[in-house]
C-alpha positions in Angstrom: 0.3 0.0 -0.1 2.9 2.6 1.1 4.7 1.7 -2.3 1.6 2.2 -3.9 1.4 6.0 -2.8 4.8 6.7 -3.3 4.5 5.9 -6.8 1.4 8.7 -7.1 3.7 11.1 -5.8 6.7 10.5 -8.2 4.3 11.2 -11.0 3.0 14.6 -9.5 6.5 15.8 -8.7 7.4 14.7 -12.5 4.6 16.8 -13.9 5.8 19.8 -11.0 9.6 19.5 -12.1 8.3 19.5 -16.4 5.9 22.4 -15.9 9.1 24.9 -14.3 11.1 24.0 -17.4 8.5 24.9 -19.4 8.4 28.0 -18.2 11.7 29.0 -19.0 12.1 27.1 -22.3 8.9 25.9 -23.7 11.3 23.8 -26.6 13.1 22.0 -24.1 10.0 21.3 -21.7 9.0 18.7 -24.1 11.3 16.3 -23.7 10.7 16.1 -19.7 7.3 16.2 -20.3 7.5 13.2 -22.6 8.5 11.4 -19.8 6.1 12.5 -17.3 3.7 11.1 -20.1 5.5 7.3 -20.4 5.8 7.2 -16.5 2.5 8.7 -16.0 1.6 5.3 -18.7 3.5 2.9 -17.0 2.4 3.7 -13.9 -1.4 3.0 -15.3 -0.6 0.3 -16.5 1.3 -1.1 -13.4 -1.8 -0.4 -11.2 -4.1 -2.0 -13.8 -1.9 -5.8 -13.6 -0.7 -5.0 -9.7 -4.2 -4.1 -7.9 -5.3 -7.7 -8.9 -2.5 -9.1 -7.0 -2.3 -7.1 -4.2 -6.1 -7.8 -3.6 -5.5 -11.6 -4.3 -2.3 -11.0 -1.6 -4.5 -9.1 1.0 -7.1 -12.3 0.6 -4.0 -14.6 0.9 -3.0 -12.9 3.9 -6.4 -13.3 5.6 -6.6 -16.9 4.8 -3.1 -18.0 5.8 -4.1 -16.4 9.6 -7.3 -18.1 9.4 -5.6 -21.6 8.6 -3.2 -20.7 10.8 -5.9 -20.5 14.0 -7.4 -23.6 12.8 -4.1 -25.5 12.7 -3.3 -24.4 16.2 -7.0 -26.0 17.4 -6.6 -28.8 15.2 -2.7 -29.3 17.2 -5.0 -28.8 20.2 -7.3 -31.5 19.5 -4.7 -33.8 18.3 -2.6 -33.4 22.0 -6.0 -34.1 23.4 -6.3 -37.4 21.5 -3.1 -38.4 22.5 -3.7 -38.3 26.0 -6.9 -39.5 25.8 -5.1 -42.8 23.3 -2.5 -43.1 26.2 -5.1 -42.7 29.3 -6.5 -45.5 27.7 -3.5 -47.8 26.9 -3.1 -47.5 30.4 -6.6 -48.8 31.4 -6.1 -51.2 28.6 -2.7 -52.6 30.2 -4.4 -52.4 33.3 -7.7 -54.2 32.4 -5.5 -56.8 30.7 -3.8 -57.6 33.6 -6.3 -58.1 35.6 -7.8 -59.9 33.3 -5.2 -62.4 33.1 -4.8 -63.0 36.7 -8.8 -63.8 36.9 -8.6 -66.4 34.0 -5.3 -67.9 35.2 -7.2 -68.2 38.4 -10.5 -69.9 36.5 -8.5 -71.8 34.3 -6.7 -73.1 37.6 -9.7 -74.1 39.2 -11.9 -75.2 36.2 -8.9 -77.2 35.0 -8.5 -79.0 38.2 -12.2 -79.5 38.2 -12.2 -81.2 34.6 -9.2 -83.9 35.7 -11.3 -84.9 38.7 -14.4 -85.4 36.6 -13.3 -85.8 33.4 -12.4 -89.6 33.6 -14.7 -91.2 36.2 -15.8 -94.1 34.6 -16.9 -98.1 34.9 -13.9 -100.1 34.5 -16.1 -102.9 32.7 -17.7 -101.0 30.5 -14.5 -99.5 28.3 -11.6 -101.6 27.2 -7.9 -100.8 27.3 -7.9 -98.7 24.2 -10.5 -96.5 25.5 -8.4 -95.9 28.9 -5.3 -95.1 26.7 -7.4 -92.3 24.3 -8.0 -91.0 28.5 -4.5 -91.4 28.7 -3.6 -89.0 25.4 -6.0 -86.5 26.6 -4.7 -85.8 29.9 -0.8 -86.1 28.1 -2.3 -82.6 26.0 -3.7 -81.2 29.2 0.0 -81.2 30.8 1.0 -79.9 27.5 -1.2 -77.1 27.6 -0.3 -76.3 31.2 3.3 -76.4 30.7 2.8 -73.9 28.1 5.6 -71.6 27.6 2.9 -69.1 28.5 1.4 -70.6 31.6 5.3 -70.4 33.1 3.6 -67.4 35.3 1.0 -69.8 36.6 2.8 -71.3 39.1 6.0 -69.0 39.6 6.4 -66.2 42.5 7.1 -63.2 40.5 11.5 -62.2 41.1 13.4 -59.3 39.7 15.6 -62.1 38.0 13.1 -63.1 35.1 15.5 -65.2 32.7 16.9 -67.6 36.1 13.4 -67.6 37.0 11.7 -69.2 33.8 15.2 -71.1 33.5 14.4 -73.1 37.1 10.4 -73.4 36.1 11.6 -75.2 33.3 14.6 -77.1 35.3 11.8 -77.8 37.6 9.6 -79.7 35.5 11.8 -81.7 33.7 13.0 -82.9 36.6 9.6 -83.9 38.1 8.6 -85.0 34.5 11.6 -87.4 35.0 10.8 -88.8 38.8 6.9 -89.2 37.7 7.6 -90.8 34.4 9.3 -93.7 35.7 6.7 -94.3 38.8 4.3 -94.0 36.0 5.6 -96.9 33.7 6.2 -99.2 36.6 2.7 -99.2 37.8 1.0 -102.2 38.3 -2.1 -103.8 39.9 -0.2 -104.6 43.1 2.2 -101.2 43.5 -0.8 -98.5 42.8 -0.2 -97.2 46.3 3.3 -97.1 47.2 3.5 -95.1 43.3 1.3 -92.6 44.6 3.3 -92.3 47.9 6.3 -91.7 45.7 4.8 -89.2 43.5 3.6 -87.6 46.7 7.0 -87.5 47.8 9.1 -86.6 45.0 6.6 -83.3 44.3 7.5 -82.3 47.9 11.1 -82.9 47.7 11.6 -81.1 44.7 9.6 -78.4 45.7 12.1 -78.0 48.5 14.8 -78.3 46.4 13.5 -75.0 44.5 12.7 -73.1 47.3 15.2 -70.5 47.0 14.5 -69.8 43.5 11.1 -68.9 44.1 9.8 -71.8 41.6 7.2 -73.9 42.8 5.5 -77.5 40.6 1.7 -76.6 40.0 -0.8 -78.4 41.6 -2.5 -79.1 38.8 0.3 -80.7 37.2 0.5 -83.0 40.8 -3.3 -83.8 39.8 -2.4 -84.6 36.5 0.4 -87.3 37.4 -1.8 -88.9 40.1 -4.8 -89.2 37.5 -2.0 -90.9 35.1 -1.3 -93.0 37.5 -4.7 -94.1 37.9 -5.5 -94.6 34.3 -2.3 -96.6 33.8 -2.9 -98.4 36.5 -6.6 -99.2 35.1 -4.9 -100.1 31.7 -2.7 -102.3 32.9 -5.7 -104.0 34.9 -7.7 -103.9 31.5 -4.9 -105.4 30.2 -4.7 -108.3 32.1 -8.7 -108.3 32.2 -8.7 -108.9 28.7 -5.8 -111.6 28.2 -8.0 -113.1 30.5 -11.6 -112.5 28.6 -9.6 -113.9 25.5 -8.7 -116.9 26.8 -12.2 -117.6 28.1 -13.4 -116.7 24.8 -11.1 -119.3 22.8 -12.3 -121.8 25.8 -16.0 -120.9 25.1 -15.7 -121.2 21.1 -13.6 -124.3 21.7 -16.8 -125.8 23.7 -19.6 -124.9 21.3 -17.2 -126.3 18.3 -16.9 -129.6 21.0 -20.7 -129.5 21.8 -21.5 -129.1 17.5 -18.6 -132.6 17.5 -20.6 -133.9 20.1 -24.3 -133.3 18.4 -22.9 -134.6 14.8 -21.5 -137.3 16.6 -24.7 -138.0 18.3 -26.4 -137.9 15.5 -24.3 -140.6 13.3 -24.7 -142.6 16.2 -28.5 -142.6 16.4 -29.4 -142.9 12.5 -26.4 -146.0 12.6 -28.8 -147.3 15.3 -32.2 -146.2 13.5 -30.9 -148.5 10.4 -30.1 -150.9 12.3 -33.4 -151.1 14.1 -35.5 -150.6 10.4 -33.3 -153.7 8.9 -34.1 -155.9 11.9 -38.0 -155.0 11.9 -37.5 -155.9 8.2 -35.7 -159.3 8.9 -38.3 -160.3 11.6 -41.3 -159.1 9.9 -40.0 -161.2 6.9 -39.7 -164.2 9.1 -43.1 -163.6 10.8 -44.6 -164.2 7.3 -42.2 -167.2 6.1 -43.2 -169.0 9.5 -46.4 -171.0 9.9 -45.7 -172.0 13.7 -48.0 -170.3 16.2 -45.0 -169.9 19.0 -42.6 -168.7 16.1 -44.9 -165.9 15.2 -45.6 -164.7 19.0 -42.1 -164.2 19.3 -41.3 -162.6 16.3 -44.5 -160.1 17.3 -43.2 -159.7 20.6 -39.7 -158.7 19.0 -41.0 -156.4 16.2 -42.8 -154.8 19.3 -39.7 -154.1 21.3 -37.6 -152.7 18.1 -40.5 -150.4 17.1 -40.6 -149.1 20.6 -37.1 -148.9 20.4 -36.9 -146.9 17.0 -39.7 -144.7 18.2 -37.2 -143.7 21.1 -34.3 -143.0 18.6 -36.6 -141.1 16.1 -37.7 -138.7 19.5 -34.2 -138.4 20.5 -32.7 -137.7 17.1 -35.2 -134.8 17.1 -34.5 -133.9 19.8 -30.7 -133.4 19.2 -31.3 -132.1 15.7 -33.4 -129.6 17.2 -30.3 -128.6 19.9 -28.4 -128.3 17.0 -30.0 -126.2 14.8 -31.1 -123.8 18.1 -28.0 -122.3 19.3 -29.9 -120.9 22.1 -30.6 -124.1 23.6 -28.6 -125.7 26.1 -28.5 -126.5 30.3 -28.0 -123.5 32.7 -25.5 -124.9 35.5 -25.6 -123.9 39.0 -22.5 -125.1 40.8 -20.3 -124.3 43.7 -16.9 -125.3 45.2 -16.2 -124.4 49.1 -13.3 -126.0 49.6 -11.7 -123.7 46.9 -14.1 -120.6 47.2 -15.9 -120.6 50.5 -19.5 -121.1 51.1 -22.3 -119.7 49.6 -20.5 -118.6 46.3 -21.9 -119.8 43.3 -21.3 -120.2 39.6 -24.0 -119.6 37.0 -22.9 -120.8 33.7 -24.3 -122.4 30.7 -23.6 -124.9 28.2 -24.7 -126.4 25.0 -22.9 -129.9 25.5 -25.2 -132.8 25.1 -24.0 -134.5 28.6 -23.5 -131.1 30.4 -22.0 -133.0 33.3 -19.2 -132.9 30.7 -18.5 -129.3 31.0 -18.8 -128.8 34.9 -15.8 -132.3 35.1 -13.7 -130.3 32.8 -14.4 -127.3 35.1 -13.1 -129.5 38.2 -10.1 -130.0 35.9 -6.3 -129.4 38.0 -7.2 -125.5 38.1 -9.4 -125.7 41.3 -8.4 -127.9 44.1 -11.7 -129.6 44.4 -14.8 -131.0 42.7 -17.7 -128.8 41.7 -21.1 -130.0 43.3 -24.0 -129.4 41.2 -27.0 -127.5 42.7 -28.9 -127.5 39.6 -29.0 -128.7 36.2 -32.0 -126.5 34.0 -32.4 -127.3 30.5 -34.0 -124.3 28.3 -34.5 -123.4 24.9 -33.5 -120.3 25.7 -30.6 -120.7 27.8 -28.4 -118.0 27.2 -31.2 -115.4 27.9 -31.9 -117.3 31.2 -27.9 -116.9 32.3 -27.6 -113.4 31.2 -31.4 -112.5 32.9 -29.8 -114.3 36.5 -26.0 -112.6 36.0 -28.1 -109.5 35.7 -30.3 -109.8 38.7 -27.2 -111.0 40.8 -24.9 -108.6 39.3 -24.5 -106.7 42.9 -23.3 -110.2 44.4 -20.6 -110.9 41.9 -17.2 -111.8 43.5 -15.2 -110.2 40.6 -16.3 -106.3 40.3 -13.9 -105.9 37.8 -13.8 -108.7 35.1 -17.8 -109.2 33.9 -17.2 -112.0 32.4 -16.3 -114.1 35.2 -19.5 -116.2 37.0 -19.2 -116.4 40.5 -22.2 -115.0 43.1 -21.7 -114.3 46.5 -25.5 -115.1 47.3 -27.7 -117.5 49.4 -28.6 -120.4 47.4 -32.8 -119.5 48.0 -32.0 -116.2 46.5 -31.0 -118.4 43.4 -33.9 -120.8 43.7 -36.7 -118.2 44.0 -35.2 -116.5 40.8 -34.8 -119.5 39.0 -38.6 -120.7 39.5 -40.0 -117.4 38.4 -37.8 -117.1 35.3 -37.8 -120.6 34.2 -40.4 -122.9 36.0 -41.1 -124.8 38.9 -40.2 -128.1 37.8 -36.4 -128.0 38.7 -35.1 -129.7 41.4 -32.6 -128.2 43.7 -29.7 -129.7 45.9 -29.3 -127.3 48.3 -26.6 -128.7 50.6 -23.0 -129.3 48.4 -22.1 -132.8 48.7 -17.9 -131.8 49.0 -17.0 -134.9 49.7 -13.3 -134.5 48.7 -12.8 -131.2 50.8 -15.2 -132.6 53.8 -12.9 -135.8 53.6 -9.5 -133.6 53.8 -10.9 -131.4 56.6 -11.6 -134.9 58.3 -8.0 -136.2 57.8 -6.6 -132.9 58.6 -7.8 -132.6 62.5 -6.5 -136.6 62.9 
């Protein structure tokens, strides 16, 4: 603005000087006058182009001032947002720490609860492969617990975190090594001893590392004890399954033996039936060829006897054939052996043998010191169903609670009798008192 005023003043002075010279020397005055005209025209042109630029410049200055004010406002808002962000981050960190603490506590409690309740099962209802699956699941839980991120669960806070983590890993490795040996050695006879050794290992190792502010988590101890129990059940089940396979082989052998006996019996009966038919034909021919009354009466009597015997043979053959075709038919036997198992212990079994005593005599072999006494032999078209019903009814009286295939029950004979009569029929004959001849004679000889 000041430059514009100076330019206008210069134009006025130029005109004034030119006018002064024109008074003294009119001819010479034309030169400065021309110059003033030229300067005036330039000034007009300059004003014409500069004037808008000056307005624009002024507008820009005002706009710049407004922008600076807005910029300061934005900077203040940014600073406020930064402060808010800082406060939020601080709150989140505090909340995260609190959440981790709560989660750690809940995981610890839920994990312990899960260990106690995940694996309750009836040993009778599972096989060794299922128990092995439970063991693998427990091993996975152990790995989750010992994840590096979970080290803080069982460490006491210290300044030397690296040393703390190293000692935490060391205490776990040592405990794992000792307990693995104990778990792998467990069997049906030493389960309690191994449990005590794991407790001693837990207490002893914690005592050694007490100065390092690290401790084996109780949840890991729970896992090891559960692992020991599962491994014990696994070993028991393996032995049980060996017995079951042996018993199954014996059962199949007995079925095969019964089939062979029935096939043999049918062949014998067929042979006897053919022989009787041939004899009847021969005697009938003799009867037709004789004229003597005495001989006729003799032949008729003999033919009558053979005919009755033939009917009996055909009836017996029909029964054997029916038993052969009906895989469920057989004898349910109730036997005892007080010399071997004590009083009121009864075996309730089933056999398809034609002569059930053959099977009972096999049971009285070298595996037991005394013979079995028979209390009842029950033939049934559904012998296996009857046996299963009796087993189910007297399940709580089983002598062996682990191996469900063992058929011994500690129960009063009258209870068995009542159940048999209600499930089968009232014609079954029971012998209440066992003879136990060899056992009683042994007692007599021992007392001498």
